[in-house]
C-alpha positions as CSV (number, residue, x, y, z in Angstrom):
1,M,16.9,13.3,11.2
2,D,15.5,10.7,13.7
3,A,11.8,9.8,13.7
4,A,11.0,12.1,16.7
5,A,12.6,15.1,14.9
6,I,10.8,14.4,11.7
7,H,7.5,14.1,13.6
8,A,8.3,17.3,15.4
9,R,8.9,19.2,12.3
10,L,5.6,17.9,10.8
11,K,3.5,18.5,13.8
12,G,4.8,22.2,13.7
13,R,3.3,22.6,10.1
14,L,0.1,20.2,10.5
15,G,-0.7,20.6,14.1
16,E,-3.7,18.8,15.1
17,K,-4.1,17.1,11.7
18,L,-1.2,14.9,12.5
19,G,-1.4,12.1,15.1
20,E,1.1,10.8,17.6
21,L,4.4,9.4,16.6
22,E,4.0,5.5,16.4
23,Q,7.3,3.5,16.2
24,E,6.4,0.2,18.1
25,R,6.2,-1.9,14.7
26,G,7.9,-1.2,11.6
27,D,8.8,2.2,10.2
28,P,8.0,5.2,12.2
29,C,4.5,6.6,11.3
30,A,1.8,9.1,12.0
31,R,-1.9,9.2,11.2
32,V,-2.9,12.2,9.0
33,C,-6.4,13.7,8.8
34,A,-7.7,12.9,5.4
35,D,-8.3,16.7,4.6
36,A,-4.6,17.3,5.2
37,I,-2.8,14.6,3.2
38,V,-1.9,16.7,0.4
39,D,-0.5,19.7,2.4
40,A,1.4,16.9,4.6
41,C,3.0,15.4,1.4
42,R,3.8,18.5,-0.2
43,F,5.6,20.0,3.1
44,A,7.1,16.7,3.7
45,K,8.8,16.7,0.1
46,E,9.4,20.5,-0.2
47,D,10.9,21.3,3.5
48,E,14.6,21.3,3.1
49,E,15.3,19.6,6.3
50,L,12.8,16.7,5.5
51,G,13.3,16.4,1.7
52,F,11.0,13.3,1.1
53,D,11.8,13.1,-2.7
54,C,10.4,9.7,-3.0
55,L,7.0,8.0,-2.4
56,T,8.4,4.5,-2.3
57,N,5.1,2.8,-2.0
58,Q,1.2,3.6,-1.4
59,S,-0.9,0.9,-0.3
60,G,-4.3,0.3,1.2
61,V,-5.5,-2.0,4.1
62,D,-9.1,-2.9,4.7
63,Y,-9.9,-3.0,8.6
64,K,-13.4,-4.4,8.0
65,D,-14.0,-4.8,11.9
66,K,-13.2,-1.0,12.4
67,G,-15.1,0.2,9.5
68,V,-11.9,1.7,8.1
69,I,-9.7,1.4,4.9
70,Q,-6.4,2.7,5.5
71,V,-4.2,4.5,2.9
72,V,-0.5,4.0,3.7
73,Y,2.1,6.4,2.3
74,H,6.0,5.3,2.6
75,L,8.2,8.3,2.1
76,F,11.8,8.2,1.7
77,S,14.5,11.0,1.4
78,Y,17.5,10.0,-0.9
79,R,19.3,13.2,0.3
80,H,19.0,12.8,4.0
81,R,18.6,8.9,4.1
82,H,15.5,8.9,6.4
83,G,11.9,7.5,5.9
84,F,8.7,8.2,7.5
85,V,4.9,6.7,6.9
86,F,1.8,8.4,6.6
87,K,-1.4,6.7,7.5
88,V,-5.0,8.1,6.6
89,D,-8.2,6.2,7.9
90,L,-11.1,6.6,5.5
91,P,-14.7,5.5,6.2
92,R,-15.3,2.0,4.7
93,D,-18.6,2.8,3.2
94,N,-17.4,5.7,1.2
95,P,-13.5,5.9,1.2
96,R,-12.4,9.1,-0.6
97,V,-9.3,11.1,-0.1
98,A,-7.3,13.6,-2.5
99,T,-4.6,12.2,-4.9
100,V,-1.1,13.1,-4.2
101,E,0.0,12.5,-7.9
102,G,0.6,16.4,-8.0
103,V,3.4,15.8,-5.3
104,W,4.9,12.6,-6.6
105,K,4.0,11.3,-10.3
106,T,4.3,7.5,-9.0
107,A,1.1,8.1,-7.1
108,N,-0.8,8.0,-10.3
109,W,-0.3,4.1,-10.8
110,L,-0.2,3.3,-7.0
111,E,-3.6,5.1,-6.5
112,R,-5.1,3.4,-9.5
113,E,-4.2,0.0,-7.9
114,I,-5.7,0.8,-4.6
115,Y,-8.8,1.9,-6.3
116,D,-9.1,-1.1,-8.4
117,L,-8.6,-3.5,-5.5
118,L,-10.0,-1.7,-2.4
119,G,-12.2,1.0,-3.9
120,V,-10.8,4.1,-2.7
121,V,-11.6,7.3,-4.9
122,F,-8.9,9.5,-5.1
123,E,-10.3,12.9,-5.9
124,G,-8.7,14.9,-8.6
125,H,-6.7,11.9,-10.0
126,S,-5.9,12.4,-13.7
127,D,-6.8,8.8,-14.8
128,L,-8.7,6.7,-11.9
129,R,-9.7,3.7,-13.7
130,R,-9.0,-0.1,-13.1
131,I,-5.3,-1.2,-13.7
132,L,-5.2,-5.0,-12.6
133,M,-8.9,-6.0,-13.0
134,P,-11.2,-5.9,-16.2
135,E,-13.0,-2.6,-16.3
136,D,-16.4,-4.1,-16.0
137,W,-15.3,-6.2,-12.9
138,E,-17.7,-5.9,-10.0
139,G,-16.4,-5.3,-6.5
140,Y,-13.0,-4.9,-4.9
141,P,-11.0,-8.0,-4.4
142,L,-8.8,-6.9,-1.6
143,R,-12.0,-6.1,0.5
144,K,-12.5,-8.5,3.4
145,D,-15.9,-9.2,2.5
146,F,-15.4,-9.7,-1.2
147,V,-16.9,-12.8,-2.7
148,E,-15.5,-13.9,-6.1
149,P,-18.2,-14.6,-8.6
150,E,-18.3,-18.1,-9.8
151,Q,-17.8,-16.9,-13.5
152,Y,-16.8,-14.0,-15.4
153,H,-18.3,-13.6,-18.9
154,G,-18.9,-17.5,-18.9
155,I,-15.4,-18.4,-17.8
156,S,-15.2,-20.3,-14.5
157,T,-13.1,-18.4,-11.7
158,K,-12.6,-21.6,-9.9
159,R,-9.3,-23.1,-9.9
160,E,-8.0,-26.7,-8.9
161,S,-5.8,-26.8,-6.1
162,L,-2.1,-27.3,-7.0
163,I,-1.5,-29.1,-3.7
């Protein structure tokens, strides 16, 4: 299926919960309302014509100037050899969305990384805790307004330039 056919099939199921097809840059994608992401992912995986059996990547982006943190879901079908991307915009001051680990198990670690580095809470996640930073670390390092502390438990966080 091409991107337009994939989008049309998703639109038939999700209606107004799915935005317009975007293809100008990179992979074909569409925005999904946060409250519909689990349904969108489950349908994308279970529908015979779509068959997105793989969540190849899930990441987050901080759009500080827009007040949005975006969660991006890269889907791929090995059987049909096609891909598609879902994007969910969340309010920066309280980014919360349902987990999709019940659809793809790999979302477990990917969502933990997004939580750890951007502060997105994945509701219903089975083990939402830091995965890269120490458990007592304060703040979210990939947020545009993050300021690295000068020390962590008495250890300097400053590094000499290697250049």
